[in-house]
N, C-alpha and C positions, 0 to 999 in steps of 0.2 A: 878671746881676749879676756883676759881677770886686769880689771884697772880697781886700783883702791885709791879712795879720792881724802884726800887731807883736808881740803876746802879750809876752812877758821879752825881745823881743829889745832894748831900752833898757837893760836891767840896773839899773833904776831909776833910772835917771836923766834926767831931766826935760828937759836941753837935747836928749840926742840921741834921746829922743820926736818931742819937735820937730822936731829934723833930717830922723826919719823921713818925716813928714808933706811936709814940705817935697818930698823927693825922688820920693815916690810919688804925688805930684798931676802928676809929669812923665812917668809911666808908660802912662796910658791908663786907670787903674781906679775904681772907681765908689765905692768904700767902703772905709776903713779900720775895722781889727777889734781891739777891745782886750783886755783881760781886768781884771775891776775884781777886786780882792782887798782882803781886807779880813779880815787874818789873825784876829784874835780871833773871828771871826763865824765863821770857816769850816774854822779847822784846830787844832790843838792839838800838844803836846811829841811827840805819840805816832806824829803821821804820818812816815811812813819817806818817803826821798828815792825819785824813780823812776829815776832814775841820779843816780849821788855824782859831782855837776860841782865843787861850788861850792868856794872856798878861804877865803870868809869867813861861812859861813852854817852854823852846829852842827846846824841841824835844817832840814826842812820850812817848819816854822813861821817862822825865823827867815827863812829867803829871801820866803817872802810879806807877811813884815812890811817888809823891804826892797823890796819891789815894788808896795808902797802909793803912793796918792796924795792928798791932799787933798779936800774935795770943792770945794773953789774951784780948785785945780789941773786937776781933773779938768773943769769948765767953761772954763778955758782953752782946754783940750785939744780937745775940743768946738767953742770958737770959730774955733780955728785950723784944723780940718776944714771947717768951714762956708765959711771965708775961701777955701780950697782948691777949692771948690766937690766936697767929698767927704762922703759919707753916715760919718758917727761912730755904729758899733755898737760893743757891747762884750759879752763875757760875764761875766754875773753870778756868783759862785760862793758866795753866801748871800741871805737876805734882804734883810740891809742894804744889802746892795750894790744891790738894785733899789730900795731907798729912795734913795741914791745917786743913780741912773740917772733915778729918775722925776725927782728936782730937777734935773737938768739939762738934761733935756727930750730923751731916746730917744723916736725913732721905731718903732725895731722891736729885739727882743732877739736873741741868738745864745744856744743852749743849747748846753756842750758833750757831750762823750760821756758822760764822768763822772759827768753830771747827769741821764741820761735818768732813772733811778729815784728821783732824790731828787722824787719826787711834792709835799714842802713847798716847793722853791722854782720848782717847774712852778706849783701852785697861784698862787703869789704873783706871777707872771708872769702869770697867765691874768688876774688880777682887773686890771690894767694895759690889757686889752683891745686889745694891740699887738700887731702881725704879729711870728712868731716864727720862727726858723729853729733846725732839730733838726740834731745832727750823730751820724749813729745808730754808731757806730766799736765801742763797746761795748757794744751792746745786742743782746737776742735779739728777734728777730719779736714775740715776744708783749709784751716789755717795751717795745718802740717802739712798737707797738698802744695799749698804754696812755698812753702819751706824746701820742701823736697823738690821742687819743680826747679828752683833756683840754680840747686849744685847740679842736679841730672841734665838740665836744659845745655849747661855747661860740660858735660862728660866727666865731672868730680864724683868721686864716690864718696855716696852721703850713707850712711850707716844709723837707722833707727832704731830706739827706746822705748820702749814700755817704761813706762813713770807715771807714779802717784804721786804728787806735790802735798806730801801728809808726811808730819816729821814728829812721832813713828806712824807709819800706815798701818792699817788694821789687817788681817788678811781678808775680809771681804772687800777690801780698797784694791789691792793688789792687782786686777784683772788680768792676770795670768793669759787667759784665752785670746787675748789682743797680740801676741805674742804673734803666733802661725798666721793671724789678720794683717799685721804689718808686712810679714814676708810675702804673701800673695798681693797683697795690694802695691808694693813698692818691687818686689822682684830685687830686692838687695838684701844685704844682712841685718838683722836684728839682734836686739839683746833686751837686755834688762839693767834697769838704773832703781835701785832698791834704797828705800829709806825705812823698813819695817825694824831695824834693828838687833836680827838675828840673822841667823844662816839660809832660815827653808826656803825664803822666795827664791833665792836665787839657784837652789837645789832643782825645787819645781822647776823653774824657768828652764833649768839645762835638759831637764827631764820632755820638754816641751820643744826642744831644736834650738832655744836662744845662743847665742855664738857669742856675744858679747855680755859683760857680768862689770858692773860699775856696782859698789856700794863705797859708804861714806867707813875711813877709819879712826879709831881712839885709841887710844891705850886703856881709858878707863871712861866707865859710862859715866862717873860722877863729877869730871871734868867739865868746867866754864866752857860754856858754848853754847849755839844757838841749835846745834846737830848731835851732841853728843848723845843723847838717848835715842836717835835714830841712826847710831853707827854700830860699826861689828868692830870687837875688838881685836886688838893683836893676834892674842892666842888661840882667838877663835876662827881668824882670816885661815890661819894652816889648814885647820881642820872643812874649811869651805871649800877649798880651791884643791884638795885633795878629794873631795864630793865630787866636786864639778867633773873631776878628769877620769875620775870612775866612770860617772854616767855617760859621758861622752864617749867615754871607749865601750861601754856596755851599747851605744846606740847606734856604733858603728859594727855591731854584730846584729843589730834587731832583724827578728822576724826568723831568724836562723833557730832548728831543733835537732840541732848538732849533737848527736849521744858518740861519736866516733872517741875511742878510745875507751870506755864506760862498758866494753864486755868483760872484763873481771869485778866491777863493781855491780854489774847487773848478775853474776854468778853468785857474788853474796850476798844482796839485798833479796832477790827475786826468791821465790819459793817453788817446792814441788808436792805433789799429792799425797796424803797419809792417811790414815783410818785413826780416827777418836775413839775405837773402842776394839775391845775383841770380836771377831767376827768370823765366822765358820766358812767352809766352803760351801758354795750355792745360794750365799745370802745376795740375794739382787738389792745393790747399791742404790743408796739414797742420798739425798745434798743433807739429811742428818748425820750420816756416817762419816764424813770429810772435814777434813781441813789442812790448810795448808804450812807447809813447814822450812825452813833454812837448812841448805843452800838450796840452790837450782839445780837440776841434773842428777836427782838420785832419785827422782819418780817423774811422773808426769808431770808436766809443767800445770800450775794453778789455773793458768789461762782456761785449759781444757778438761776442765772439771766434768763439762756438761756429757762430755764422752762417754763417762763409766756411768752418769747416770741411766738406772734401770739394766745394766749389765750384771752377769752373777758371776763372783768369786769364783777361779777355779783352784784356790788354794785357802789354807786357814790364814789368818792376819791377826797379829798381836797388835794392843793398842799402840797407835804413833808409829807401828810401821810404813813405810812409802808404799806406793802404792803403781806399780809397773804395767805396761802395757801389757805384758805376758800372764798377768794375774788375772785378766776377765776374760770372759769370752765375747 
């Protein structure tokens, strides 16, 4: 599953949000992920900014308030995704947001890194009995164990994503080696939630067996907002999805050294033994006398050169003549 996250890239504009859905529908992704914020339920005037970016919001609470949409607007957003063949996914940041999302009919939930220890929210989501995707960016192994247990103990399918909560994250921070560790530890679907701002981390994750890919999407990295620098542009997303699909297709045939159908190519590219200088009958052949020339089948195979070394020529040979088995004693 390839998930493009709009998050707050819409900057509170419903029109821009819908334009993202239209654009992303052309990139080959499977789902669009949002964040459902209800400021009064999740925040307060005391919440600090992660980075102070806003020219119009005095507090982080004010920012979340501006990012809100009504229940009717969320229903319209989901309907637009449905019409474009994209799964609608959202991360709730309050129990009230779970109620809103349940009312519009989500199929699964995404839990952000900062909510892993919010067991109140996790229990609320678990009550829906719907599949869950967890990001692990800010959690210890024990905290992640506890969160996964909440869902697995109820036989709810939970997927776990390796994630680094740095915007943008540097290559030495990606932690791609954690992906197989997650698979081994939790025996479940695993993936990568990317904040690098480029396509390389997800491509590498695909080669390591990741099954879910999540990244922030943006029209242009120069746009306003806290996640723009850590996002992938719409134009880049098409290349990324194509790359992921090709890598996954390749891995389906891993370990195979299949040369079926290559015989014609082998006959063209492989070579036959020849001599590299005029030689008279009776010459004892040495390594220095030999060359290999295309195509295969006009002399002894080049791989069998050792057979003729030390043997006498029966006939005269001109420079670059192919060497046949009948030419030597």
